[in-house]
Backbone atoms as SQL, in Angstrom:
CREATE TABLE atoms (id INTEGER PRIMARY KEY, chain TEXT, resi INTEGER, resn TEXT, atom TEXT, x REAL, y REAL, z REAL);
INSERT INTO atoms VALUES
  (1, 'A', 1, 'MET', 'N', 11.772, 1.296, 1.086),
  (2, 'A', 1, 'MET', 'CA', 10.770, 0.296, 0.774),
  (3, 'A', 1, 'MET', 'C', 9.947, 0.022, 2.026),
  (4, 'A', 2, 'ASN', 'N', 8.660, -0.100, 1.840),
  (5, 'A', 2, 'ASN', 'CA', 7.768, -0.442, 2.939),
  (6, 'A', 2, 'ASN', 'C', 7.644, -1.955, 3.035),
  (7, 'A', 3, 'VAL', 'N', 7.816, -2.470, 4.245),
  (8, 'A', 3, 'VAL', 'CA', 7.675, -3.901, 4.503),
  (9, 'A', 3, 'VAL', 'C', 6.728, -4.047, 5.684),
  (10, 'A', 4, 'THR', 'N', 5.663, -4.812, 5.494),
  (11, 'A', 4, 'THR', 'CA', 4.703, -5.063, 6.561),
  (12, 'A', 4, 'THR', 'C', 4.594, -6.564, 6.766),
  (13, 'A', 5, 'VAL', 'N', 4.683, -6.977, 8.027),
  (14, 'A', 5, 'VAL', 'CA', 4.537, -8.385, 8.389),
  (15, 'A', 5, 'VAL', 'C', 3.210, -8.535, 9.120),
  (16, 'A', 6, 'TYR', 'N', 2.312, -9.286, 8.539),
  (17, 'A', 6, 'TYR', 'CA', 1.034, -9.607, 9.166),
  (18, 'A', 6, 'TYR', 'C', 1.244, -10.932, 9.889),
  (19, 'A', 7, 'ALA', 'N', 1.221, -10.878, 11.213),
  (20, 'A', 7, 'ALA', 'CA', 1.599, -12.037, 12.020),
  (21, 'A', 7, 'ALA', 'C', 0.527, -12.325, 13.058),
  (22, 'A', 8, 'LYS', 'N', 0.744, -13.417, 13.770),
  (23, 'A', 8, 'LYS', 'CA', -0.128, -13.750, 14.896),
  (24, 'A', 8, 'LYS', 'C', 0.736, -14.298, 16.022),
  (25, 'A', 9, 'PRO', 'N', 0.251, -14.218, 17.253),
  (26, 'A', 9, 'PRO', 'CA', 1.036, -14.702, 18.395),
  (27, 'A', 9, 'PRO', 'C', 1.265, -16.215, 18.322),
  (28, 'A', 10, 'HIS', 'N', 2.342, -16.651, 18.936),
  (29, 'A', 10, 'HIS', 'CA', 2.669, -18.079, 19.056),
  (30, 'A', 10, 'HIS', 'C', 2.805, -18.764, 17.697),
  (31, 'A', 11, 'CYS', 'N', 3.333, -18.035, 16.732),
  (32, 'A', 11, 'CYS', 'CA', 3.498, -18.539, 15.366),
  (33, 'A', 11, 'CYS', 'C', 4.993, -18.662, 15.091),
  (34, 'A', 12, 'PRO', 'N', 5.529, -19.889, 15.045),
  (35, 'A', 12, 'PRO', 'CA', 6.967, -20.064, 14.824),
  (36, 'A', 12, 'PRO', 'C', 7.464, -19.448, 13.516),
  (37, 'A', 13, 'GLN', 'N', 6.694, -19.570, 12.439),
  (38, 'A', 13, 'GLN', 'CA', 7.128, -18.987, 11.165),
  (39, 'A', 13, 'GLN', 'C', 7.118, -17.458, 11.220),
  (40, 'A', 14, 'CYS', 'N', 6.174, -16.903, 11.975),
  (41, 'A', 14, 'CYS', 'CA', 6.135, -15.442, 12.150),
  (42, 'A', 14, 'CYS', 'C', 7.378, -14.981, 12.899),
  (43, 'A', 15, 'ALA', 'N', 7.708, -15.684, 13.968),
  (44, 'A', 15, 'ALA', 'CA', 8.889, -15.329, 14.763),
  (45, 'A', 15, 'ALA', 'C', 10.163, -15.465, 13.935),
  (46, 'A', 16, 'ALA', 'N', 10.277, -16.527, 13.154),
  (47, 'A', 16, 'ALA', 'CA', 11.470, -16.731, 12.322),
  (48, 'A', 16, 'ALA', 'C', 11.595, -15.630, 11.269),
  (49, 'A', 17, 'THR', 'N', 10.487, -15.244, 10.676),
  (50, 'A', 17, 'THR', 'CA', 10.500, -14.176, 9.674),
  (51, 'A', 17, 'THR', 'C', 10.967, -12.867, 10.291),
  (52, 'A', 18, 'GLN', 'N', 10.402, -12.524, 11.437),
  (53, 'A', 18, 'GLN', 'CA', 10.774, -11.270, 12.087),
  (54, 'A', 18, 'GLN', 'C', 12.218, -11.303, 12.581),
  (55, 'A', 19, 'ARG', 'N', 12.659, -12.428, 13.072),
  (56, 'A', 19, 'ARG', 'CA', 14.048, -12.573, 13.524),
  (57, 'A', 19, 'ARG', 'C', 15.013, -12.349, 12.351),
  (58, 'A', 20, 'GLN', 'N', 14.710, -12.941, 11.204),
  (59, 'A', 20, 'GLN', 'CA', 15.567, -12.794, 10.026),
  (60, 'A', 20, 'GLN', 'C', 15.561, -11.349, 9.517),
  (61, 'A', 21, 'LEU', 'N', 14.406, -10.718, 9.497),
  (62, 'A', 21, 'LEU', 'CA', 14.335, -9.319, 9.073),
  (63, 'A', 21, 'LEU', 'C', 15.191, -8.439, 9.977),
  (64, 'A', 22, 'LYS', 'N', 15.076, -8.646, 11.281),
  (65, 'A', 22, 'LYS', 'CA', 15.881, -7.868, 12.235),
  (66, 'A', 22, 'LYS', 'C', 17.362, -8.140, 12.037),
  (67, 'A', 23, 'ARG', 'N', 17.728, -9.401, 11.902),
  (68, 'A', 23, 'ARG', 'CA', 19.132, -9.788, 11.750),
  (69, 'A', 23, 'ARG', 'C', 19.755, -9.119, 10.526),
  (70, 'A', 24, 'LEU', 'N', 18.972, -8.985, 9.466),
  (71, 'A', 24, 'LEU', 'CA', 19.481, -8.401, 8.233),
  (72, 'A', 24, 'LEU', 'C', 19.290, -6.885, 8.166),
  (73, 'A', 25, 'GLY', 'N', 18.718, -6.319, 9.218),
  (74, 'A', 25, 'GLY', 'CA', 18.569, -4.864, 9.276),
  (75, 'A', 25, 'GLY', 'C', 17.469, -4.304, 8.395),
  (76, 'A', 26, 'VAL', 'N', 16.456, -5.111, 8.109),
  (77, 'A', 26, 'VAL', 'CA', 15.335, -4.657, 7.286),
  (78, 'A', 26, 'VAL', 'C', 14.283, -4.042, 8.205),
  (79, 'A', 27, 'ASP', 'N', 13.969, -2.772, 7.967),
  (80, 'A', 27, 'ASP', 'CA', 12.913, -2.117, 8.736),
  (81, 'A', 27, 'ASP', 'C', 11.565, -2.659, 8.281),
  (82, 'A', 28, 'TYR', 'N', 10.699, -2.918, 9.242),
  (83, 'A', 28, 'TYR', 'CA', 9.376, -3.432, 8.901),
  (84, 'A', 28, 'TYR', 'C', 8.376, -3.014, 9.963),
  (85, 'A', 29, 'ARG', 'N', 7.118, -3.131, 9.603),
  (86, 'A', 29, 'ARG', 'CA', 6.030, -2.863, 10.537),
  (87, 'A', 29, 'ARG', 'C', 5.308, -4.183, 10.769),
  (88, 'A', 30, 'GLU', 'N', 5.018, -4.483, 12.024),
  (89, 'A', 30, 'GLU', 'CA', 4.290, -5.712, 12.358),
  (90, 'A', 30, 'GLU', 'C', 2.846, -5.371, 12.677),
  (91, 'A', 31, 'ILE', 'N', 1.938, -6.169, 12.134),
  (92, 'A', 31, 'ILE', 'CA', 0.521, -6.035, 12.447),
  (93, 'A', 31, 'ILE', 'C', 0.021, -7.397, 12.907),
  (94, 'A', 32, 'ASP', 'N', -0.578, -7.422, 14.085),
  (95, 'A', 32, 'ASP', 'CA', -1.134, -8.648, 14.663),
  (96, 'A', 32, 'ASP', 'C', -2.530, -8.859, 14.086),
  (97, 'A', 33, 'ILE', 'N', -2.676, -9.861, 13.236),
  (98, 'A', 33, 'ILE', 'CA', -3.962, -10.084, 12.571),
  (99, 'A', 33, 'ILE', 'C', -5.029, -10.644, 13.508),
  (100, 'A', 34, 'THR', 'N', -4.633, -11.047, 14.716),
  (101, 'A', 34, 'THR', 'CA', -5.643, -11.486, 15.684),
  (102, 'A', 34, 'THR', 'C', -6.257, -10.292, 16.409),
  (103, 'A', 35, 'GLN', 'N', -5.618, -9.124, 16.281),
  (104, 'A', 35, 'GLN', 'CA', -6.104, -7.916, 16.950),
  (105, 'A', 35, 'GLN', 'C', -6.636, -6.867, 15.973),
  (106, 'A', 36, 'ASP', 'N', -6.365, -7.033, 14.692),
  (107, 'A', 36, 'ASP', 'CA', -6.740, -6.041, 13.684),
  (108, 'A', 36, 'ASP', 'C', -7.589, -6.721, 12.608),
  (109, 'A', 37, 'GLU', 'N', -8.899, -6.571, 12.737),
  (110, 'A', 37, 'GLU', 'CA', -9.825, -7.257, 11.834),
  (111, 'A', 37, 'GLU', 'C', -9.672, -6.788, 10.385),
  (112, 'A', 38, 'GLU', 'N', -9.417, -5.507, 10.182),
  (113, 'A', 38, 'GLU', 'CA', -9.232, -4.989, 8.824),
  (114, 'A', 38, 'GLU', 'C', -7.986, -5.583, 8.170),
  (115, 'A', 39, 'ALA', 'N', -6.928, -5.728, 8.953),
  (116, 'A', 39, 'ALA', 'CA', -5.697, -6.334, 8.424),
  (117, 'A', 39, 'ALA', 'C', -5.947, -7.791, 8.039),
  (118, 'A', 40, 'LEU', 'N', -6.686, -8.509, 8.871),
  (119, 'A', 40, 'LEU', 'CA', -7.016, -9.904, 8.558),
  (120, 'A', 40, 'LEU', 'C', -7.821, -9.980, 7.261),
  (121, 'A', 41, 'LYS', 'N', -8.791, -9.089, 7.100),
  (122, 'A', 41, 'LYS', 'CA', -9.588, -9.068, 5.866),
  (123, 'A', 41, 'LYS', 'C', -8.705, -8.799, 4.647),
  (124, 'A', 42, 'LYS', 'N', -7.745, -7.885, 4.795),
  (125, 'A', 42, 'LYS', 'CA', -6.835, -7.554, 3.692),
  (126, 'A', 42, 'LYS', 'C', -6.016, -8.776, 3.280),
  (127, 'A', 43, 'VAL', 'N', -5.494, -9.498, 4.266),
  (128, 'A', 43, 'VAL', 'CA', -4.678, -10.688, 4.005),
  (129, 'A', 43, 'VAL', 'C', -5.514, -11.772, 3.322),
  (130, 'A', 44, 'LEU', 'N', -6.704, -12.003, 3.835),
  (131, 'A', 44, 'LEU', 'CA', -7.580, -13.022, 3.248),
  (132, 'A', 44, 'LEU', 'C', -8.026, -12.630, 1.837),
  (133, 'A', 45, 'ALA', 'N', -8.325, -11.346, 1.633),
  (134, 'A', 45, 'ALA', 'CA', -8.744, -10.871, 0.311),
  (135, 'A', 45, 'ALA', 'C', -7.625, -11.027, -0.719),
  (136, 'A', 46, 'ALA', 'N', -6.382, -10.967, -0.253),
  (137, 'A', 46, 'ALA', 'CA', -5.237, -11.153, -1.152),
  (138, 'A', 46, 'ALA', 'C', -4.985, -12.627, -1.444),
  (139, 'A', 47, 'GLY', 'N', -5.763, -13.511, -0.806),
  (140, 'A', 47, 'GLY', 'CA', -5.662, -14.938, -1.090),
  (141, 'A', 47, 'GLY', 'C', -4.746, -15.721, -0.170),
  (142, 'A', 48, 'PHE', 'N', -4.256, -15.077, 0.882),
  (143, 'A', 48, 'PHE', 'CA', -3.342, -15.764, 1.795),
  (144, 'A', 48, 'PHE', 'C', -4.116, -16.447, 2.913),
  (145, 'A', 49, 'LYS', 'N', -3.650, -17.641, 3.280),
  (146, 'A', 49, 'LYS', 'CA', -4.294, -18.413, 4.345),
  (147, 'A', 49, 'LYS', 'C', -3.307, -18.873, 5.400),
  (148, 'A', 50, 'GLN', 'N', -2.030, -18.491, 5.265),
  (149, 'A', 50, 'GLN', 'CA', -0.976, -18.922, 6.178),
  (150, 'A', 50, 'GLN', 'C', -0.221, -17.697, 6.679),
  (151, 'A', 51, 'ALA', 'N', 0.085, -17.694, 7.966),
  (152, 'A', 51, 'ALA', 'CA', 0.885, -16.612, 8.550),
  (153, 'A', 51, 'ALA', 'C', 2.341, -17.048, 8.616),
  (154, 'A', 52, 'PRO', 'N', 3.240, -16.097, 8.575),
  (155, 'A', 52, 'PRO', 'CA', 3.004, -14.673, 8.378),
  (156, 'A', 52, 'PRO', 'C', 2.764, -14.361, 6.904),
  (157, 'A', 53, 'VAL', 'N', 2.194, -13.197, 6.677),
  (158, 'A', 53, 'VAL', 'CA', 2.120, -12.649, 5.327),
  (159, 'A', 53, 'VAL', 'C', 3.014, -11.420, 5.321),
  (160, 'A', 54, 'VAL', 'N', 3.920, -11.375, 4.373),
  (161, 'A', 54, 'VAL', 'CA', 4.817, -10.232, 4.230),
  (162, 'A', 54, 'VAL', 'C', 4.420, -9.508, 2.952),
  (163, 'A', 55, 'MET', 'N', 4.165, -8.212, 3.090),
  (164, 'A', 55, 'MET', 'CA', 3.833, -7.386, 1.927),
  (165, 'A', 55, 'MET', 'C', 4.854, -6.265, 1.826),
  (166, 'A', 56, 'THR', 'N', 5.390, -6.100, 0.617),
  (167, 'A', 56, 'THR', 'CA', 6.320, -5.009, 0.334),
  (168, 'A', 56, 'THR', 'C', 5.687, -4.139, -0.755),
  (169, 'A', 57, 'ASP', 'N', 6.430, -3.137, -1.194),
  (170, 'A', 57, 'ASP', 'CA', 5.919, -2.274, -2.262),
  (171, 'A', 57, 'ASP', 'C', 5.704, -3.045, -3.564),
  (172, 'A', 58, 'HIS', 'N', 6.466, -4.147, -3.757),
  (173, 'A', 58, 'HIS', 'CA', 6.432, -4.838, -5.052),
  (174, 'A', 58, 'HIS', 'C', 6.205, -6.343, -4.968),
  (175, 'A', 59, 'ASP', 'N', 5.991, -6.875, -3.776),
  (176, 'A', 59, 'ASP', 'CA', 5.889, -8.328, -3.636),
  (177, 'A', 59, 'ASP', 'C', 5.053, -8.665, -2.407),
  (178, 'A', 60, 'ALA', 'N', 4.591, -9.887, -2.345),
  (179, 'A', 60, 'ALA', 'CA', 3.872, -10.387, -1.170),
  (180, 'A', 60, 'ALA', 'C', 4.014, -11.901, -1.145),
  (181, 'A', 61, 'TRP', 'N', 4.137, -12.448, 0.065),
  (182, 'A', 61, 'TRP', 'CA', 4.233, -13.896, 0.216),
  (183, 'A', 61, 'TRP', 'C', 3.783, -14.283, 1.614),
  (184, 'A', 62, 'SER', 'N', 3.572, -15.585, 1.787),
  (185, 'A', 62, 'SER', 'CA', 3.215, -16.084, 3.114),
  (186, 'A', 62, 'SER', 'C', 4.208, -17.158, 3.526),
  (187, 'A', 63, 'GLY', 'N', 4.276, -17.365, 4.835),
  (188, 'A', 63, 'GLY', 'CA', 5.196, -18.354, 5.383),
  (189, 'A', 63, 'GLY', 'C', 6.589, -17.777, 5.552),
  (190, 'A', 64, 'TYR', 'N', 7.470, -18.586, 6.125),
  (191, 'A', 64, 'TYR', 'CA', 8.864, -18.187, 6.321),
  (192, 'A', 64, 'TYR', 'C', 9.613, -18.416, 5.022),
  (193, 'A', 65, 'ARG', 'N', 10.056, -17.333, 4.384),
  (194, 'A', 65, 'ARG', 'CA', 10.731, -17.402, 3.083),
  (195, 'A', 65, 'ARG', 'C', 12.074, -16.683, 3.159),
  (196, 'A', 66, 'PRO', 'N', 13.126, -17.356, 3.642),
  (197, 'A', 66, 'PRO', 'CA', 14.433, -16.705, 3.744),
  (198, 'A', 66, 'PRO', 'C', 14.933, -16.153, 2.412),
  (199, 'A', 67, 'ASP', 'N', 14.610, -16.820, 1.310),
  (200, 'A', 67, 'ASP', 'CA', 15.040, -16.334, -0.002),
  (201, 'A', 67, 'ASP', 'C', 14.426, -14.975, -0.318),
  (202, 'A', 68, 'LYS', 'N', 13.152, -14.816, -0.021),
  (203, 'A', 68, 'LYS', 'CA', 12.466, -13.542, -0.264),
  (204, 'A', 68, 'LYS', 'C', 12.978, -12.463, 0.686),
  (205, 'A', 69, 'ILE', 'N', 13.224, -12.842, 1.932),
  (206, 'A', 69, 'ILE', 'CA', 13.724, -11.875, 2.913),
  (207, 'A', 69, 'ILE', 'C', 15.095, -11.362, 2.481),
  (208, 'A', 70, 'LYS', 'N', 15.973, -12.260, 2.083),
  (209, 'A', 70, 'LYS', 'CA', 17.318, -11.854, 1.651),
  (210, 'A', 70, 'LYS', 'C', 17.260, -10.939, 0.433),
  (211, 'A', 71, 'ALA', 'N', 16.267, -11.120, -0.416),
  (212, 'A', 71, 'ALA', 'CA', 16.130, -10.267, -1.597),
  (213, 'A', 71, 'ALA', 'C', 15.779, -8.825, -1.231),
  (214, 'A', 72, 'LEU', 'N', 15.317, -8.599, -0.008),
  (215, 'A', 72, 'LEU', 'CA', 14.986, -7.247, 0.438),
  (216, 'A', 72, 'LEU', 'C', 16.216, -6.447, 0.842),
  (217, 'A', 73, 'VAL', 'N', 17.330, -7.139, 1.057),
  (218, 'A', 73, 'VAL', 'CA', 18.543, -6.495, 1.557),
  (219, 'A', 73, 'VAL', 'C', 19.277, -5.829, 0.398),
  (220, 'A', 74, 'PRO', 'N', 19.652, -4.546, 0.571),
  (221, 'A', 74, 'PRO', 'CA', 20.416, -3.886, -0.489),
  (222, 'A', 74, 'PRO', 'C', 21.774, -4.547, -0.689),
  (223, 'A', 75, 'SER', 'N', 22.329, -4.401, -1.860),
  (224, 'A', 75, 'SER', 'CA', 23.601, -5.055, -2.197),
  (225, 'A', 75, 'SER', 'C', 24.815, -4.218, -1.792),
  (226, 'A', 76, 'THR', 'N', 24.873, -3.819, -0.535),
  (227, 'A', 76, 'THR', 'CA', 26.053, -3.130, -0.016),
  (228, 'A', 76, 'THR', 'C', 26.977, -4.173, 0.598),
  (229, 'A', 77, 'PRO', 'N', 28.264, -3.898, 0.723),
  (230, 'A', 77, 'PRO', 'CA', 29.172, -4.875, 1.334),
  (231, 'A', 77, 'PRO', 'C', 28.722, -5.300, 2.735),
  (232, 'A', 78, 'GLU', 'N', 28.234, -4.351, 3.539),
  (233, 'A', 78, 'GLU', 'CA', 27.789, -4.689, 4.893),
  (234, 'A', 78, 'GLU', 'C', 26.581, -5.621, 4.850),
  (235, 'A', 79, 'ALA', 'N', 25.650, -5.319, 3.971),
  (236, 'A', 79, 'ALA', 'CA', 24.455, -6.151, 3.857),
  (237, 'A', 79, 'ALA', 'C', 24.805, -7.540, 3.351),
  (238, 'A', 80, 'LEU', 'N', 25.713, -7.618, 2.389),
  (239, 'A', 80, 'LEU', 'CA', 26.111, -8.928, 1.863),
  (240, 'A', 80, 'LEU', 'C', 26.798, -9.769, 2.934),
  (241, 'A', 81, 'ARG', 'N', 27.602, -9.140, 3.786),
  (242, 'A', 81, 'ARG', 'CA', 28.225, -9.881, 4.893),
  (243, 'A', 81, 'ARG', 'C', 27.161, -10.393, 5.859),
  (244, 'A', 82, 'ALA', 'N', 26.143, -9.573, 6.138),
  (245, 'A', 82, 'ALA', 'CA', 25.071, -9.989, 7.044),
  (246, 'A', 82, 'ALA', 'C', 24.315, -11.175, 6.471),
  (247, 'A', 83, 'VAL', 'N', 24.041, -11.151, 5.174),
  (248, 'A', 83, 'VAL', 'CA', 23.345, -12.267, 4.527),
  (249, 'A', 83, 'VAL', 'C', 24.200, -13.521, 4.589),
  (250, 'A', 84, 'ALA', 'N', 25.483, -13.397, 4.293),
  (251, 'A', 84, 'ALA', 'CA', 26.381, -14.556, 4.333),
  (252, 'A', 84, 'ALA', 'C', 26.452, -15.121, 5.735),
  (253, 'A', 85, 'TYR', 'N', 26.527, -14.259, 6.741),
  (254, 'A', 85, 'TYR', 'CA', 26.596, -14.704, 8.127),
  (255, 'A', 85, 'TYR', 'C', 25.316, -15.435, 8.522),
  (256, 'A', 86, 'SER', 'N', 24.170, -14.898, 8.133),
  (257, 'A', 86, 'SER', 'CA', 22.909, -15.529, 8.524),
  (258, 'A', 86, 'SER', 'C', 22.715, -16.867, 7.819),
  (259, 'A', 87, 'SER', 'N', 23.320, -17.049, 6.648),
  (260, 'A', 87, 'SER', 'CA', 23.203, -18.321, 5.933),
  (261, 'A', 87, 'SER', 'C', 23.999, -19.423, 6.609),
  (262, 'A', 88, 'VAL', 'N', 25.061, -19.039, 7.296),
  (263, 'A', 88, 'VAL', 'CA', 25.921, -20.012, 7.965),
  (264, 'A', 88, 'VAL', 'C', 25.282, -20.493, 9.256),
  (265, 'A', 89, 'ARG', 'N', 24.519, -19.629, 9.895),
  (266, 'A', 89, 'ARG', 'CA', 23.936, -19.945, 11.198),
  (267, 'A', 89, 'ARG', 'C', 22.824, -20.906, 11.105);
């Protein structure tokens, strides 16, 4: 699955989203919308006004959404343990 995080510097929700993705082992690509005008246009055209914007093959959302991030994790025993651990922290 392709996961792209459209983020900007000094954005606490962007940092939290990326931290959670890394913690759960979700591969993603980060695009800085302050440096990529085409990416910013894409995000705005999709109706988003808040960073980060996360786009996957089948979903898109803005802001820090731990529920959506956890849904990206496959249902393997290792992944389920990682999700449970991150929920406790």
